N, CA, C and O atoms as CSV, one atom per row, in Angstrom:
chain,resi,resn,atom,element,x,y,z
A,1,MET,N,N,54.267,-141.828,-5.745
A,1,MET,CA,C,54.477,-140.982,-6.903
A,1,MET,C,C,53.494,-139.813,-6.888
A,1,MET,O,O,53.860,-138.671,-7.163
A,2,ARG,N,N,52.235,-140.124,-6.560
A,2,ARG,CA,C,51.222,-139.078,-6.540
A,2,ARG,C,C,51.565,-138.020,-5.487
A,2,ARG,O,O,51.411,-136.823,-5.731
A,3,ASN,N,N,52.031,-138.464,-4.316
A,3,ASN,CA,C,52.403,-137.522,-3.255
A,3,ASN,C,C,53.530,-136.612,-3.702
A,3,ASN,O,O,53.547,-135.429,-3.360
A,4,LEU,N,N,54.467,-137.151,-4.460
A,4,LEU,CA,C,55.584,-136.362,-4.962
A,4,LEU,C,C,55.093,-135.274,-5.910
A,4,LEU,O,O,55.556,-134.135,-5.851
A,5,ILE,N,N,54.170,-135.625,-6.767
A,5,ILE,CA,C,53.617,-134.657,-7.717
A,5,ILE,C,C,52.844,-133.575,-6.975
A,5,ILE,O,O,52.977,-132.391,-7.281
A,6,VAL,N,N,52.039,-133.981,-5.999
A,6,VAL,CA,C,51.267,-133.022,-5.214
A,6,VAL,C,C,52.203,-132.084,-4.465
A,6,VAL,O,O,51.967,-130.876,-4.417
A,7,ALA,N,N,53.264,-132.634,-3.880
A,7,ALA,CA,C,54.226,-131.811,-3.146
A,7,ALA,C,C,54.919,-130.815,-4.079
A,7,ALA,O,O,55.132,-129.661,-3.706
A,8,ALA,N,N,55.269,-131.253,-5.284
A,8,ALA,CA,C,55.923,-130.370,-6.244
A,8,ALA,C,C,54.995,-129.232,-6.661
A,8,ALA,O,O,55.425,-128.084,-6.770
A,9,ILE,N,N,53.750,-129.545,-6.890
A,9,ILE,CA,C,52.781,-128.521,-7.282
A,9,ILE,C,C,52.568,-127.542,-6.132
A,9,ILE,O,O,52.521,-126.331,-6.349
A,10,ALA,N,N,52.439,-128.056,-4.917
A,10,ALA,CA,C,52.235,-127.194,-3.753
A,10,ALA,C,C,53.436,-126.274,-3.544
A,10,ALA,O,O,53.268,-125.096,-3.230
A,11,THR,N,N,54.644,-126.807,-3.717
A,11,THR,CA,C,55.858,-126.003,-3.551
A,11,THR,C,C,55.899,-124.893,-4.589
A,11,THR,O,O,56.221,-123.750,-4.263
A,12,PHE,N,N,55.578,-125.219,-5.830
A,12,PHE,CA,C,55.548,-124.219,-6.900
A,12,PHE,C,C,54.522,-123.137,-6.590
A,12,PHE,O,O,54.795,-121.947,-6.748
A,13,PHE,N,N,53.347,-123.557,-6.148
A,13,PHE,CA,C,52.273,-122.620,-5.832
A,13,PHE,C,C,52.677,-121.705,-4.685
A,13,PHE,O,O,52.470,-120.494,-4.755
A,14,VAL,N,N,53.251,-122.274,-3.630
A,14,VAL,CA,C,53.662,-121.494,-2.470
A,14,VAL,C,C,54.778,-120.525,-2.849
A,14,VAL,O,O,54.775,-119.376,-2.405
A,15,ALA,N,N,55.728,-120.974,-3.661
A,15,ALA,CA,C,56.843,-120.113,-4.058
A,15,ALA,C,C,56.341,-118.915,-4.863
A,15,ALA,O,O,56.794,-117.790,-4.658
A,16,ASN,N,N,55.409,-119.160,-5.775
A,16,ASN,CA,C,54.870,-118.055,-6.573
A,16,ASN,C,C,54.033,-117.115,-5.715
A,16,ASN,O,O,54.078,-115.898,-5.895
A,17,THR,N,N,53.286,-117.668,-4.804
A,17,THR,CA,C,52.459,-116.858,-3.928
A,17,THR,C,C,53.327,-116.082,-2.942
A,17,THR,O,O,52.982,-114.970,-2.540
A,18,ALA,N,N,54.453,-116.673,-2.556
A,18,ALA,CA,C,55.360,-116.001,-1.619
A,18,ALA,C,C,55.879,-114.697,-2.201
A,18,ALA,O,O,55.988,-113.698,-1.490
A,19,SER,N,N,56.199,-114.700,-3.486
A,19,SER,CA,C,56.691,-113.458,-4.086
A,19,SER,C,C,55.580,-112.415,-4.162
A,19,SER,O,O,55.845,-111.220,-4.030
A,20,ALA,N,N,54.350,-112.848,-4.370
A,20,ALA,CA,C,53.219,-111.918,-4.361
A,20,ALA,C,C,52.992,-111.396,-2.942
A,20,ALA,O,O,52.673,-110.224,-2.741
A,21,ALA,N,N,53.162,-112.289,-1.962
A,21,ALA,CA,C,53.005,-111.874,-0.563
A,21,ALA,C,C,54.093,-110.889,-0.175
A,21,ALA,O,O,53.835,-109.951,0.579
A,22,ASP,N,N,55.314,-111.087,-0.682
A,22,ASP,CA,C,56.405,-110.158,-0.406
A,22,ASP,C,C,56.028,-108.745,-0.856
A,22,ASP,O,O,56.243,-107.773,-0.132
A,23,ALA,N,N,55.473,-108.649,-2.040
A,23,ALA,CA,C,55.090,-107.344,-2.575
A,23,ALA,C,C,53.970,-106.731,-1.740
A,23,ALA,O,O,54.001,-105.537,-1.441
A,24,ALA,N,N,52.988,-107.535,-1.365
A,24,ALA,CA,C,51.878,-107.036,-0.558
A,24,ALA,C,C,52.366,-106.605,0.818
A,24,ALA,O,O,51.948,-105.566,1.330
A,25,CYS,N,N,53.244,-107.396,1.412
A,25,CYS,CA,C,53.784,-107.052,2.734
A,25,CYS,C,C,54.636,-105.793,2.662
A,25,CYS,O,O,54.587,-104.952,3.559
A,26,GLU,N,N,55.411,-105.664,1.601
A,26,GLU,CA,C,56.239,-104.473,1.416
A,26,GLU,C,C,55.360,-103.228,1.299
A,26,GLU,O,O,55.683,-102.177,1.853
A,27,THR,N,N,54.262,-103.354,0.582
A,27,THR,CA,C,53.332,-102.244,0.431
A,27,THR,C,C,52.732,-101.850,1.779
A,27,THR,O,O,52.645,-100.668,2.109
A,28,LYS,N,N,52.318,-102.861,2.557
A,28,LYS,CA,C,51.744,-102.582,3.875
A,28,LYS,C,C,52.766,-101.914,4.787
A,28,LYS,O,O,52.430,-100.987,5.525
A,29,ALA,N,N,54.010,-102.379,4.740
A,29,ALA,CA,C,55.066,-101.791,5.576
A,29,ALA,C,C,55.316,-100.340,5.182
A,29,ALA,O,O,55.541,-99.487,6.041
A,30,THR,N,N,55.275,-100.067,3.894
A,30,THR,CA,C,55.467,-98.693,3.421
A,30,THR,C,C,54.321,-97.796,3.871
A,30,THR,O,O,54.533,-96.656,4.285
A,31,GLU,N,N,53.088,-98.334,3.783
A,31,GLU,CA,C,51.924,-97.564,4.217
A,31,GLU,C,C,52.011,-97.220,5.704
A,31,GLU,O,O,51.593,-96.142,6.127
A,32,LYS,N,N,52.557,-98.145,6.488
A,32,LYS,CA,C,52.691,-97.929,7.929
A,32,LYS,C,C,53.944,-97.127,8.276
A,32,LYS,O,O,54.195,-96.811,9.439
A,33,LYS,N,N,54.723,-96.806,7.243
A,33,LYS,CA,C,55.962,-96.040,7.400
A,33,LYS,C,C,56.933,-96.717,8.378
A,33,LYS,O,O,57.531,-96.068,9.236
A,34,LEU,N,N,57.071,-98.039,8.222
A,34,LEU,CA,C,57.977,-98.798,9.074
A,34,LEU,C,C,59.382,-98.783,8.495
A,34,LEU,O,O,59.564,-98.712,7.280
A,35,ALA,N,N,60.369,-98.849,9.375
A,35,ALA,CA,C,61.765,-98.893,8.948
A,35,ALA,C,C,62.569,-99.673,9.981
A,35,ALA,O,O,62.151,-99.829,11.128
A,36,GLY,N,N,63.717,-100.155,9.557
A,36,GLY,CA,C,64.639,-100.838,10.462
A,36,GLY,C,C,64.079,-102.119,11.044
A,36,GLY,O,O,63.463,-102.918,10.338
A,37,ALA,N,N,64.297,-102.309,12.341
A,37,ALA,CA,C,63.895,-103.538,13.025
A,37,ALA,C,C,62.379,-103.735,13.003
A,37,ALA,O,O,61.902,-104.863,12.880
A,38,ALA,N,N,61.629,-102.654,13.122
A,38,ALA,CA,C,60.168,-102.765,13.096
A,38,ALA,C,C,59.696,-103.301,11.747
A,38,ALA,O,O,58.792,-104.134,11.683
A,39,LYS,N,N,60.317,-102.815,10.670
A,39,LYS,CA,C,59.945,-103.282,9.337
A,39,LYS,C,C,60.326,-104.746,9.161
A,39,LYS,O,O,59.545,-105.526,8.616
A,40,ASN,N,N,61.519,-105.127,9.618
A,40,ASN,CA,C,61.955,-106.523,9.492
A,40,ASN,C,C,61.018,-107.462,10.241
A,40,ASN,O,O,60.645,-108.515,9.725
A,41,SER,N,N,60.644,-107.084,11.442
A,41,SER,CA,C,59.735,-107.896,12.246
A,41,SER,C,C,58.372,-108.007,11.571
A,41,SER,O,O,57.792,-109.090,11.492
A,42,PHE,N,N,57.871,-106.875,11.087
A,42,PHE,CA,C,56.581,-106.865,10.398
A,42,PHE,C,C,56.620,-107.745,9.158
A,42,PHE,O,O,55.693,-108.517,8.914
A,43,MET,N,N,57.686,-107.633,8.374
A,43,MET,CA,C,57.806,-108.407,7.134
A,43,MET,C,C,57.821,-109.909,7.422
A,43,MET,O,O,57.158,-110.679,6.727
A,44,LYS,N,N,58.577,-110.330,8.447
A,44,LYS,CA,C,58.628,-111.754,8.795
A,44,LYS,C,C,57.244,-112.277,9.148
A,44,LYS,O,O,56.826,-113.323,8.653
A,45,LYS,N,N,56.538,-111.551,9.999
A,45,LYS,CA,C,55.219,-111.996,10.425
A,45,LYS,C,C,54.242,-111.982,9.255
A,45,LYS,O,O,53.467,-112.922,9.081
A,46,CYS,N,N,54.276,-110.947,8.475
A,46,CYS,CA,C,53.365,-110.819,7.336
A,46,CYS,C,C,53.565,-111.956,6.337
A,46,CYS,O,O,52.596,-112.552,5.867
A,47,GLU,N,N,54.823,-112.256,6.014
A,47,GLU,CA,C,55.117,-113.320,5.055
A,47,GLU,C,C,54.728,-114.688,5.608
A,47,GLU,O,O,54.233,-115.538,4.868
A,48,LYS,N,N,54.951,-114.904,6.903
A,48,LYS,CA,C,54.567,-116.176,7.512
A,48,LYS,C,C,53.053,-116.331,7.488
A,48,LYS,O,O,52.541,-117.401,7.162
A,49,ASP,N,N,52.338,-115.266,7.832
A,49,ASP,CA,C,50.875,-115.300,7.819
A,49,ASP,C,C,50.343,-115.579,6.413
A,49,ASP,O,O,49.366,-116.311,6.251
A,50,ALA,N,N,50.975,-115.004,5.412
A,50,ALA,CA,C,50.553,-115.230,4.024
A,50,ALA,C,C,50.777,-116.687,3.625
A,50,ALA,O,O,49.931,-117.284,2.960
A,51,ALA,N,N,51.907,-117.261,4.025
A,51,ALA,CA,C,52.202,-118.663,3.711
A,51,ALA,C,C,51.203,-119.585,4.389
A,51,ALA,O,O,50.745,-120.556,3.786
A,52,VAL,N,N,50.862,-119.289,5.636
A,52,VAL,CA,C,49.887,-120.102,6.363
A,52,VAL,C,C,48.533,-120.044,5.658
A,52,VAL,O,O,47.864,-121.067,5.515
A,53,ALA,N,N,48.135,-118.874,5.227
A,53,ALA,CA,C,46.856,-118.716,4.539
A,53,ALA,C,C,46.830,-119.507,3.231
A,53,ALA,O,O,45.835,-120.159,2.915
A,54,VAL,N,N,47.913,-119.448,2.483
A,54,VAL,CA,C,47.985,-120.187,1.218
A,54,VAL,C,C,47.899,-121.687,1.478
A,54,VAL,O,O,47.170,-122.405,0.794
A,55,CYS,N,N,48.641,-122.144,2.461
A,55,CYS,CA,C,48.633,-123.578,2.781
A,55,CYS,C,C,47.254,-124.024,3.261
A,55,CYS,O,O,46.784,-125.099,2.888
A,56,ASP,N,N,46.606,-123.205,4.084
A,56,ASP,CA,C,45.260,-123.531,4.561
A,56,ASP,C,C,44.280,-123.625,3.395
A,56,ASP,O,O,43.462,-124.542,3.336
A,57,ASN,N,N,44.367,-122.678,2.477
A,57,ASN,CA,C,43.478,-122.696,1.312
A,57,ASN,C,C,43.724,-123.924,0.445
A,57,ASN,O,O,42.780,-124.539,-0.049
A,58,THR,N,N,44.981,-124.277,0.262
A,58,THR,CA,C,45.310,-125.450,-0.551
A,58,THR,C,C,44.786,-126.717,0.116
A,58,THR,O,O,44.250,-127.597,-0.558
A,59,ALA,N,N,44.936,-126.816,1.434
A,59,ALA,CA,C,44.425,-127.977,2.167
A,59,ALA,C,C,42.908,-128.065,2.046
A,59,ALA,O,O,42.360,-129.159,1.910
A,60,ALA,N,N,42.233,-126.935,2.094
A,60,ALA,CA,C,40.781,-126.913,1.957
A,60,ALA,C,C,40.361,-127.343,0.553
A,60,ALA,O,O,39.387,-128.078,0.388
A,61,GLU,N,N,41.104,-126.877,-0.462
A,61,GLU,CA,C,40.802,-127.274,-1.839
A,61,GLU,C,C,40.959,-128.776,-2.037
A,61,GLU,O,O,40.214,-129.397,-2.795
A,62,LYS,N,N,41.947,-129.354,-1.338
A,62,LYS,CA,C,42.197,-130.783,-1.448
A,62,LYS,C,C,41.280,-131.595,-0.535
A,62,LYS,O,O,41.301,-132.826,-0.547
A,63,LYS,N,N,40.468,-130.878,0.261
A,63,LYS,CA,C,39.536,-131.492,1.199
A,63,LYS,C,C,40.253,-132.412,2.182
A,63,LYS,O,O,39.790,-133.514,2.474
A,64,LEU,N,N,41.390,-131.938,2.688
A,64,LEU,CA,C,42.157,-132.703,3.666
A,64,LEU,C,C,41.603,-132.457,5.055
A,64,LEU,O,O,41.085,-131.380,5.353
A,65,ALA,N,N,41.718,-133.476,5.905
A,65,ALA,CA,C,41.257,-133.346,7.287
A,65,ALA,C,C,42.128,-134.213,8.183
A,65,ALA,O,O,42.790,-135.143,7.722
A,66,GLY,N,N,42.117,-133.893,9.466
A,66,GLY,CA,C,42.823,-134.705,10.448
A,66,GLY,C,C,44.323,-134.726,10.254
A,66,GLY,O,O,44.954,-133.704,9.983
A,67,ALA,N,N,44.880,-135.929,10.403
A,67,ALA,CA,C,46.329,-136.100,10.325
A,67,ALA,C,C,46.872,-135.746,8.942
A,67,ALA,O,O,47.969,-135.198,8.829
A,68,ALA,N,N,46.122,-136.052,7.903
A,68,ALA,CA,C,46.578,-135.728,6.546
A,68,ALA,C,C,46.702,-134.214,6.372
A,68,ALA,O,O,47.653,-133.731,5.757
A,69,LYS,N,N,45.744,-133.476,6.915
A,69,LYS,CA,C,45.781,-132.019,6.818
A,69,LYS,C,C,46.961,-131.471,7.620
A,69,LYS,O,O,47.700,-130.614,7.138
A,70,ASN,N,N,47.132,-131.968,8.842
A,70,ASN,CA,C,48.237,-131.496,9.677
A,70,ASN,C,C,49.583,-131.760,9.023
A,70,ASN,O,O,50.464,-130.900,9.034
A,71,SER,N,N,49.741,-132.938,8.459
A,71,SER,CA,C,50.991,-133.294,7.785
A,71,SER,C,C,51.227,-132.396,6.580
A,71,SER,O,O,52.336,-131.905,6.370
A,72,PHE,N,N,50.184,-132.184,5.792
A,72,PHE,CA,C,50.300,-131.326,4.612
A,72,PHE,C,C,50.663,-129.905,5.009
A,72,PHE,O,O,51.544,-129.296,4.400
A,73,LEU,N,N,49.986,-129.365,6.036
A,73,LEU,CA,C,50.247,-127.993,6.464
A,73,LEU,C,C,51.680,-127.844,6.956
A,73,LEU,O,O,52.343,-126.856,6.641
A,74,LYS,N,N,52.159,-128.807,7.719
A,74,LYS,CA,C,53.523,-128.749,8.232
A,74,LYS,C,C,54.527,-128.717,7.081
A,74,LYS,O,O,55.453,-127.906,7.087
A,75,LYS,N,N,54.346,-129.596,6.097
A,75,LYS,CA,C,55.268,-129.659,4.959
A,75,LYS,C,C,55.142,-128.412,4.090
A,75,LYS,O,O,56.148,-127.862,3.643
A,76,CYS,N,N,53.932,-127.972,3.853
A,76,CYS,CA,C,53.689,-126.799,3.016
A,76,CYS,C,C,54.353,-125.561,3.622
A,76,CYS,O,O,54.991,-124.785,2.911
A,77,GLN,N,N,54.202,-125.381,4.922
A,77,GLN,CA,C,54.794,-124.222,5.572
A,77,GLN,C,C,56.301,-124.308,5.612
A,77,GLN,O,O,56.989,-123.295,5.491
A,78,ALA,N,N,56.821,-125.518,5.782
A,78,ALA,CA,C,58.278,-125.694,5.751
A,78,ALA,C,C,58.817,-125.377,4.355
A,78,ALA,O,O,59.863,-124.742,4.223
A,79,ASP,N,N,58.112,-125.814,3.326
A,79,ASP,CA,C,58.511,-125.526,1.954
A,79,ASP,C,C,58.464,-124.022,1.670
A,79,ASP,O,O,59.309,-123.492,0.949
A,80,ALA,N,N,57.482,-123.353,2.237
A,80,ALA,CA,C,57.359,-121.912,2.039
A,80,ALA,C,C,58.552,-121.188,2.677
A,80,ALA,O,O,59.076,-120.233,2.104
A,81,GLN,N,N,58.970,-121.634,3.842
A,81,GLN,CA,C,60.124,-121.026,4.500
A,81,GLN,C,C,61.405,-121.295,3.719
A,81,GLN,O,O,62.275,-120.429,3.627
A,82,ALA,N,N,61.520,-122.503,3.155
A,82,ALA,CA,C,62.708,-122.869,2.386
A,82,ALA,C,C,62.765,-122.117,1.055
A,82,ALA,O,O,63.852,-121.883,0.526
A,83,ALA,N,N,61.615,-121.740,0.513
A,83,ALA,CA,C,61.567,-121.066,-0.776
A,83,ALA,C,C,62.130,-119.638,-0.693
A,83,ALA,O,O,62.441,-119.034,-1.719
A,84,LYS,N,N,62.259,-119.111,0.507
A,84,LYS,CA,C,62.746,-117.732,0.671
A,84,LYS,C,C,64.188,-117.721,0.571
A,84,LYS,O,O,64.806,-116.662,0.680
């Protein structure tokens, strides 16, 4: 039950952060004057990097290590991709 609650909170956090990351990535792409395929590629990488950073920070806050951290990061990143 506790894992379910933690997963739900992490998913909510990642989803909210993802929309903030979208705006930040869009701003960076505009500053770089990217368009078309270059912009799409940049946006994908930028959003993935933002999701990884959020998941890493959450794992650090939870003081996870080893297999528990790896499992959490894998699920967190998968949830971030699904939230899009």
